[in-house]
C-alpha positions as CSV (number, residue, x, y, z in Angstrom):
1,X,-47.6,-17.1,39.3
2,X,-43.9,-16.9,40.1
3,X,-43.5,-20.6,38.5
4,X,-42.1,-19.1,35.4
5,X,-40.0,-16.3,36.8
6,X,-36.3,-16.6,35.9
7,X,-34.4,-17.1,39.0
8,X,-30.8,-15.9,37.2
9,X,-29.8,-14.1,34.5
10,X,-29.0,-16.0,31.3
11,X,-28.3,-19.6,30.9
12,X,-25.4,-21.1,32.3
13,X,-23.6,-24.5,31.6
14,X,-20.5,-25.9,32.7
15,X,-18.6,-24.9,29.6
16,X,-18.9,-21.4,30.4
17,X,-15.9,-21.3,32.6
18,X,-13.9,-23.8,30.2
19,X,-14.2,-21.9,26.9
20,X,-12.2,-18.9,26.5
21,X,-11.4,-17.0,23.0
22,X,-8.2,-14.9,23.4
23,X,-8.4,-11.6,21.9
24,X,-6.6,-10.9,18.7
25,X,-6.6,-14.4,17.6
26,X,-9.4,-14.1,15.4
27,X,-10.6,-11.5,12.6
28,X,-13.7,-10.8,10.5
29,X,-12.9,-11.2,6.8
30,X,-14.0,-7.5,5.0
31,X,-14.7,-9.7,1.8
32,X,-16.8,-12.6,2.9
33,X,-17.4,-11.8,6.8
34,X,-16.0,-15.2,7.8
35,X,-14.1,-15.7,11.1
36,X,-10.5,-16.5,10.4
37,X,-7.7,-17.6,12.8
38,X,-5.1,-14.6,12.9
39,X,-2.3,-16.9,12.5
40,X,-3.5,-18.7,9.4
41,X,-4.4,-15.2,7.8
42,X,-0.6,-14.1,8.6
43,X,0.7,-17.1,7.0
44,X,-1.4,-16.7,3.9
45,X,0.3,-13.3,3.4
46,X,-2.7,-11.4,4.8
47,X,-5.0,-12.8,2.1
48,X,-8.2,-14.4,3.1
49,X,-8.4,-18.4,2.7
50,X,-12.0,-18.3,2.2
51,X,-12.7,-15.6,-0.4
52,X,-9.1,-14.5,-1.5
53,X,-9.8,-10.8,-0.1
54,X,-6.5,-8.9,0.3
55,X,-6.1,-7.4,3.5
56,X,-4.2,-3.9,3.8
57,X,-0.8,-4.5,4.7
58,X,2.1,-2.1,5.2
59,X,5.6,-1.0,3.8
60,X,7.4,-3.7,6.0
61,X,5.1,-6.4,5.2
62,X,5.8,-5.9,1.4
63,X,9.5,-5.8,2.1
64,X,9.3,-9.4,3.9
65,X,7.2,-10.5,0.9
66,X,9.3,-9.5,-1.8
67,X,13.2,-9.7,-0.4
68,X,14.9,-12.9,-0.4
69,X,15.2,-14.2,3.1
70,X,13.4,-11.2,4.2
71,X,17.0,-9.4,4.1
72,X,17.1,-6.0,2.8
73,X,18.7,-2.4,4.0
74,X,16.5,0.4,4.6
75,X,16.9,4.2,3.9
76,X,15.9,7.4,4.7
77,X,14.1,6.5,8.1
78,X,15.6,9.7,9.7
79,X,13.3,11.9,7.6
80,X,10.5,13.9,9.3
81,X,7.8,16.3,8.0
82,X,7.2,19.5,9.3
83,X,4.2,22.1,9.6
84,X,6.0,24.6,7.4
85,X,2.5,26.2,6.9
86,X,1.1,25.9,10.6
87,X,-2.0,24.4,9.2
88,X,-5.0,23.7,11.3
89,X,-8.5,22.1,10.3
90,X,-10.2,20.1,13.0
91,X,-6.7,19.8,14.6
92,X,-3.1,21.0,13.7
93,X,-0.8,19.4,11.3
94,X,1.9,19.5,14.0
95,X,-0.7,17.2,16.1
96,X,-1.6,14.9,13.3
97,X,2.0,14.1,12.7
98,X,2.4,13.4,16.4
99,X,-0.3,11.0,16.4
100,X,0.5,9.3,13.4
101,X,4.4,8.7,14.5
102,X,2.9,7.6,17.9
103,X,0.4,5.1,16.6
104,X,2.7,3.8,14.1
105,X,6.0,3.8,15.0
106,X,7.0,5.6,11.5
107,X,8.0,9.1,10.6
108,X,6.1,9.3,7.5
109,X,4.1,7.4,5.1
110,X,6.9,5.6,2.9
111,X,9.7,3.7,3.6
112,X,12.5,2.6,1.1
113,X,14.8,-0.3,1.2
114,X,17.6,-2.2,-1.3
115,X,18.0,-6.2,-1.3
116,X,17.9,-9.0,-3.5
117,X,14.5,-10.2,-5.5
118,X,14.8,-13.5,-7.0
119,X,18.6,-13.0,-6.7
120,X,18.3,-9.1,-8.5
121,X,19.3,-6.4,-6.4
122,X,16.8,-4.1,-6.4
123,X,15.6,-0.6,-4.8
124,X,12.0,-0.3,-3.4
125,X,9.8,2.2,-2.4
126,X,6.5,1.2,-0.5
127,X,3.8,3.5,0.9
128,X,1.7,2.6,4.1
129,X,-1.9,3.6,4.3
130,X,-1.8,3.7,8.3
131,X,0.3,7.0,8.4
132,X,-2.3,9.7,7.5
133,X,-4.3,7.4,4.9
134,X,-0.8,7.1,3.0
135,X,-0.8,11.0,2.0
136,X,2.1,12.3,-0.2
137,X,3.7,15.2,1.6
138,X,7.3,16.3,1.3
139,X,8.9,13.5,2.9
140,X,7.2,10.8,1.2
141,X,8.0,12.5,-2.0
142,X,11.7,12.7,-0.9
143,X,11.8,9.0,0.0
144,X,10.3,8.1,-3.5
145,X,12.8,10.0,-5.3
146,X,15.9,9.1,-3.5
147,X,14.6,5.4,-4.0
148,X,14.6,6.3,-7.8
149,X,18.0,7.9,-7.8
150,X,19.4,5.3,-5.6
151,X,18.1,2.8,-8.5
152,X,19.6,5.2,-11.0
153,X,23.2,5.4,-9.5
154,X,23.7,1.8,-8.5
155,X,22.0,0.7,-12.0
156,X,19.3,-1.4,-10.4
157,X,15.5,-2.3,-11.2
158,X,12.8,-0.3,-9.4
159,X,9.8,-1.1,-7.5
160,X,7.5,1.4,-6.2
161,X,4.2,0.1,-4.0
162,X,1.7,2.8,-4.2
163,X,-0.8,2.6,-1.4
164,X,-2.5,6.2,-0.7
165,X,-5.5,8.8,-0.5
166,X,-3.4,11.2,-2.7
167,X,-1.5,14.5,-1.8
168,X,-1.3,15.7,1.6
169,X,-3.4,18.8,1.5
170,X,-2.0,20.0,4.8
171,X,1.3,20.7,3.2
172,X,-0.5,22.5,0.4
173,X,1.5,23.2,-2.7
174,X,4.5,21.7,-1.1
175,X,2.8,18.2,-1.4
176,X,1.8,19.1,-5.3
177,X,5.3,19.8,-5.9
178,X,6.4,15.9,-5.2
179,X,4.3,14.8,-8.4
180,X,6.7,16.9,-10.8
181,X,9.5,15.9,-8.5
182,X,9.2,11.9,-8.7
183,X,8.1,12.3,-12.5
184,X,11.1,14.0,-13.8
185,X,13.6,11.8,-11.6
186,X,11.7,8.9,-13.2
187,X,12.5,10.4,-16.6
188,X,16.2,10.5,-16.0
189,X,15.8,6.9,-14.6
190,X,14.0,5.6,-17.7
191,X,17.1,6.7,-19.7
192,X,19.2,3.6,-18.6
193,X,16.5,1.4,-20.1
194,X,16.0,-0.7,-16.8
195,X,12.6,-2.0,-15.7
196,X,10.3,0.0,-13.4
197,X,7.5,-2.0,-11.7
198,X,4.7,0.2,-10.5
199,X,2.5,-2.0,-8.0
200,X,-1.1,-0.5,-7.4
201,X,-2.6,-1.5,-4.0
202,X,-6.0,-0.5,-2.5
203,X,-6.0,2.4,-2.4
204,X,-4.2,4.3,-5.1
205,X,-5.7,7.8,-5.6
206,X,-5.0,11.2,-6.2
207,X,-1.8,13.1,-6.7
208,X,-0.1,9.5,-6.6
209,X,-2.0,8.2,-9.4
210,X,-1.5,11.3,-11.2
211,X,2.2,11.1,-11.0
212,X,4.9,8.2,-10.5
213,X,2.2,5.3,-9.9
214,X,0.8,5.6,-13.6
215,X,4.7,6.0,-14.9
216,X,5.9,2.4,-15.0
217,X,7.3,0.0,-17.5
218,X,4.7,-2.5,-15.9
219,X,1.7,-1.3,-14.0
220,X,0.7,-4.7,-11.7
221,X,-2.1,-4.3,-9.1
222,X,-3.2,-6.5,-6.5
223,X,-6.8,-7.6,-6.8
224,X,-9.9,-5.7,-6.1
225,X,-7.7,-2.6,-5.5
226,X,-9.4,0.9,-5.7
227,X,-7.3,2.8,-8.5
228,X,-8.1,6.2,-9.8
229,X,-7.5,10.1,-9.5
230,X,-10.7,11.1,-8.0
231,X,-13.2,9.1,-6.0
232,X,-16.3,7.3,-7.3
233,X,-18.7,9.7,-5.5
234,X,-17.1,12.9,-7.0
235,X,-16.9,11.5,-10.6
236,X,-20.7,10.1,-10.0
237,X,-21.7,13.7,-9.1
238,X,-19.7,15.5,-11.5
239,X,-21.0,13.3,-14.4
240,X,-24.5,13.3,-13.1
241,X,-24.8,9.3,-14.1
242,X,-24.3,6.0,-12.3
243,X,-21.0,4.3,-13.1
244,X,-20.4,0.9,-14.5
245,X,-20.1,-2.4,-11.9
246,X,-16.7,-2.6,-10.7
247,X,-15.7,1.1,-11.6
248,X,-12.1,1.8,-10.4
249,X,-11.1,-1.5,-9.4
250,X,-8.0,-3.2,-10.7
251,X,-9.8,-5.8,-12.8
252,X,-11.9,-3.1,-14.4
253,X,-8.6,-1.2,-15.5
254,X,-7.0,-4.3,-16.4
255,X,-9.8,-5.0,-19.1
256,X,-9.3,-1.2,-20.4
257,X,-5.7,-1.6,-21.0
258,X,-5.0,0.7,-18.0
259,X,-3.2,-2.1,-15.8
260,X,-0.9,-4.7,-17.0
261,X,-1.6,-7.6,-14.8
262,X,-3.9,-8.1,-11.8
263,X,-1.5,-10.5,-9.4
264,X,-2.5,-12.3,-6.0
265,X,0.1,-11.2,-3.5
266,X,0.9,-14.9,-2.9
267,X,2.1,-15.1,-6.4
268,X,3.8,-11.5,-6.7
269,X,7.6,-12.3,-6.0
270,X,7.5,-15.0,-8.5
271,X,5.9,-12.9,-11.1
272,X,8.1,-9.8,-10.5
273,X,11.2,-12.5,-10.4
274,X,10.2,-13.9,-13.9
275,X,10.0,-10.1,-15.1
276,X,13.5,-9.5,-14.1
277,X,15.1,-12.9,-15.1
278,X,13.9,-11.9,-18.6
279,X,15.1,-8.4,-18.8
280,X,18.3,-8.6,-16.9
281,X,21.3,-10.3,-17.7
282,X,24.5,-10.0,-16.1
283,X,23.1,-6.6,-14.8
284,X,22.1,-5.2,-18.1
285,X,18.8,-5.1,-19.7
């Protein structure tokens, strides 16, 4: 009974040797599971054209989106974190820093730049989740603080883009000190009366939420971003009850007055420019 025995593995057609899908040219959307052309996604500012899911992007990506003609000057790129506590969990903090720098080609989880946004010279600090979960250690706190001071000294509007898992536990109390340092400098900056826009992206949690991320004159957020101090699981276990649908999303927080506006990334620059146009005239608020 060898009549029905397969002689060759699989089914081959003449098209098998003709169709090739290059690696890296397609991606699966985490929001709708559709397969999307990577170039189309990039041209759409990493927002899914099918469901508007906002893919996480890095600090440089935000600079290119916000600054006029993608022209800006970066600062403080020479700052490096050190393993002052010689911290070790599953691996040493020193090794984590080395691995993160190698993978991301960044020195730490934040960048700072100055350039024009809608014609308004602006100081911007942006966090990057790809570097140890965007955690805030002493270098991140210093970069954000210097961006604030730069805005103060040059009398510039300020934008801080948060994307973080919170304080960096490997630096212990040194990371927690950044909450006070950044907040104190924002209080000093606030005396000028210049606008500070805090942009909350996915995720914004922990000590970042408990400090500079929630001290803005305007709190803007990207759609469906996770925003909160502790995570939903911790809160659920602490309260001993189920949480509302959409808990800790930007839309949920907007409904309760915690976020001023949820803004599609493709509209972000126009909305920020409108705020600056309304509040800044000839360099004065």
